[in-house]
C-alpha positions as CSV (number, residue, x, y, z in Angstrom):
1,M,-45.2,168.2,166.7
2,N,-43.3,168.9,163.5
3,F,-44.3,170.4,160.2
4,L,-46.7,167.8,158.9
5,A,-48.8,167.6,162.1
6,H,-49.1,171.3,162.4
7,I,-50.3,171.6,158.8
8,Y,-52.7,168.7,159.1
9,L,-54.2,170.0,162.4
10,S,-55.1,173.3,160.7
11,G,-57.8,171.4,158.8
12,E,-58.9,172.8,155.4
13,D,-58.2,176.4,156.3
14,Q,-55.3,177.5,154.1
15,Q,-54.5,180.7,156.1
16,L,-54.4,178.7,159.3
17,Q,-52.1,176.2,157.6
18,I,-49.7,178.9,156.6
19,G,-49.7,180.5,160.0
20,N,-49.3,177.1,161.8
21,F,-46.4,176.2,159.4
22,I,-44.4,179.5,159.7
23,A,-44.9,180.0,163.5
24,D,-41.5,178.8,164.7
25,S,-40.0,181.5,162.5
26,V,-42.2,184.3,163.9
27,K,-41.0,185.4,167.3
28,G,-42.8,187.3,170.1
29,K,-45.5,189.7,168.9
30,K,-44.4,189.7,165.3
31,F,-47.5,187.6,164.5
32,L,-49.4,190.9,164.6
33,N,-47.7,191.9,161.3
34,Y,-49.6,189.1,159.5
35,P,-53.1,188.9,158.1
36,E,-55.6,188.0,160.9
37,R,-56.2,184.3,160.0
38,I,-52.4,183.6,159.5
39,A,-51.8,185.3,162.9
40,Q,-54.4,183.0,164.4
41,G,-52.5,180.0,162.8
42,I,-49.4,181.2,164.5
43,I,-51.2,181.4,167.9
44,L,-52.7,177.9,167.2
45,H,-49.2,176.6,166.7
46,R,-48.1,177.9,170.0
47,K,-51.1,176.4,171.8
48,I,-50.4,173.0,170.1
49,D,-46.8,173.2,171.2
50,A,-47.7,174.1,174.8
51,Y,-50.3,171.2,174.9
52,T,-47.8,168.8,173.5
53,D,-44.9,169.7,175.8
54,S,-47.1,169.3,178.9
55,H,-48.7,165.9,177.9
56,N,-47.8,162.8,179.9
57,I,-47.7,160.5,176.8
58,V,-45.2,162.8,175.1
59,K,-43.2,163.0,178.2
60,Q,-43.0,159.2,178.3
61,S,-41.6,159.2,174.7
62,I,-39.1,161.9,175.6
63,A,-38.0,160.1,178.7
64,R,-37.0,157.1,176.6
65,L,-34.6,159.3,174.6
66,Y,-33.4,161.7,177.3
67,P,-30.5,159.7,178.8
68,K,-28.8,159.7,175.3
69,Y,-30.0,163.0,173.7
70,G,-30.8,165.3,176.7
71,R,-32.5,168.5,175.8
72,Y,-32.8,167.5,172.1
73,S,-35.1,164.6,173.0
74,S,-38.3,166.7,172.7
75,V,-37.2,167.9,169.2
76,I,-36.5,164.3,168.2
77,V,-39.9,163.1,169.5
78,D,-41.6,165.9,167.4
79,I,-39.9,164.5,164.3
80,L,-40.7,160.9,165.2
81,Y,-44.3,161.7,165.7
82,D,-44.5,163.2,162.2
83,H,-43.2,159.9,160.9
84,F,-46.0,158.0,162.5
85,L,-48.5,160.5,161.1
86,A,-47.1,160.2,157.6
87,A,-46.7,156.4,157.8
88,N,-50.3,156.0,158.9
89,W,-51.6,158.9,156.8
90,N,-54.6,157.0,155.4
91,Q,-56.0,156.6,158.9
92,Y,-56.2,160.4,159.2
93,S,-56.9,161.8,155.8
94,D,-58.7,160.8,152.6
95,T,-56.3,162.9,150.5
96,P,-53.2,160.9,149.6
97,L,-50.0,162.3,151.3
98,L,-48.4,163.0,148.0
99,K,-51.3,165.1,146.8
100,F,-51.6,166.8,150.2
101,S,-47.9,167.7,150.1
102,V,-47.9,169.0,146.5
103,N,-51.0,171.1,147.3
104,F,-49.4,172.6,150.4
105,Y,-46.2,173.5,148.5
106,G,-48.3,175.2,145.9
107,L,-50.0,177.2,148.7
108,L,-46.6,178.3,150.0
109,N,-45.5,179.4,146.6
110,E,-48.7,181.4,146.1
111,H,-48.0,183.2,149.4
112,Y,-44.2,183.3,149.1
113,E,-43.9,187.0,149.9
114,L,-45.5,186.4,153.3
115,L,-43.1,183.7,154.4
116,P,-40.3,184.6,156.8
117,D,-36.8,184.6,155.3
118,R,-35.8,181.4,157.0
119,I,-38.6,179.5,155.3
120,Q,-38.1,181.2,152.0
121,N,-34.5,179.9,152.2
122,F,-35.3,176.3,152.9
123,L,-38.5,176.0,150.8
124,P,-36.8,175.0,147.6
125,Y,-35.1,172.1,149.4
126,M,-38.3,171.2,151.1
127,I,-40.1,170.9,147.8
128,R,-37.2,169.3,145.9
129,D,-36.8,166.5,148.5
130,N,-40.6,166.5,149.4
131,W,-39.9,166.5,153.1
132,L,-43.6,165.9,154.1
133,L,-43.8,162.7,152.0
134,S,-40.3,161.6,153.1
135,Y,-41.4,161.5,156.7
136,A,-43.3,158.3,156.0
137,S,-40.1,156.2,155.7
138,I,-37.5,155.6,158.3
139,S,-34.8,156.6,155.8
140,G,-36.6,159.9,155.3
141,I,-36.8,160.5,159.0
142,G,-33.1,159.6,159.1
143,E,-32.4,162.4,156.6
144,V,-34.4,164.9,158.6
145,L,-32.5,164.0,161.8
146,S,-29.2,164.2,160.1
147,G,-30.1,167.7,158.8
148,M,-31.0,168.7,162.3
149,N,-27.8,167.3,163.7
150,R,-25.8,169.4,161.2
151,R,-27.6,172.5,162.3
152,T,-26.5,171.8,165.9
153,K,-22.9,171.4,164.6
154,N,-23.0,167.7,165.4
155,R,-23.6,168.4,169.2
156,S,-27.1,166.8,169.3
157,K,-26.2,163.4,167.7
158,M,-29.9,163.4,166.6
159,N,-28.8,161.5,163.4
160,L,-28.4,158.5,165.7
161,A,-32.0,158.5,166.9
162,V,-33.1,156.3,164.1
163,V,-31.6,153.4,166.2
164,E,-34.1,154.2,169.0
165,L,-36.9,154.6,166.4
166,E,-36.4,151.1,165.1
167,Q,-35.7,149.6,168.6
168,F,-38.8,151.1,170.2
169,Y,-41.0,151.4,167.1
170,T,-44.0,149.7,168.6
171,D,-43.8,151.8,171.8
172,F,-43.5,155.1,169.9
173,D,-46.3,154.1,167.5
174,R,-48.7,153.3,170.4
175,E,-47.8,156.5,172.2
176,F,-48.2,158.6,169.1
177,H,-51.7,157.3,168.2
178,S,-53.0,157.6,171.8
179,F,-51.6,161.2,172.1
180,F,-52.7,162.3,168.6
181,K,-56.4,161.5,169.2
182,E,-56.3,163.8,172.2
183,L,-54.3,166.4,170.3
184,E,-56.9,166.4,167.5
185,H,-59.7,167.0,170.0
186,F,-57.8,169.8,171.7
187,T,-57.0,171.5,168.4
188,H,-60.6,171.3,167.1
189,T,-61.7,173.0,170.3
190,E,-59.1,175.7,170.0
191,I,-59.9,176.4,166.3
192,K,-63.6,177.0,167.3
193,K,-62.4,179.7,169.8
194,L,-60.4,181.6,167.2
């Protein structure tokens, strides 16, 4: 799962949202340096990732991409799944995606000093280009994949994965919705344990 899914799965809890969002930039036990609920959000993120990586439906999506993209296939699937969440947002939330996005950016700005350097560095671009909203379109996902490809110095060829997204759109869409129902249930259970 990518940014949008992690934020959404945190529910209404703003501290969990922040922790879940910043988790990839917080290595090892450094989560202990954060306020308790943000630290719990980081832990929740790690549990979501472990669940996702081991799920058979996700593995099926990854297998479709693996011959062409190898180890980058799982990263691509995370991004594609955020597309399906954004594109079908009204099935999951009563808050319009634009409002949800703007509210979240405001939350990040309010807690800017808590954000890891990496996130502080990309946050202005994230807000300017409204990454969360852009996930809803294929062209927006294309931009995200192109950015990821640049970060791998063009080794991943992730920018080309829009071709597979369009070619296998119905398959990815079906897999996402089946998986996401199970992931929501898993996450609700994990949040209760925090």
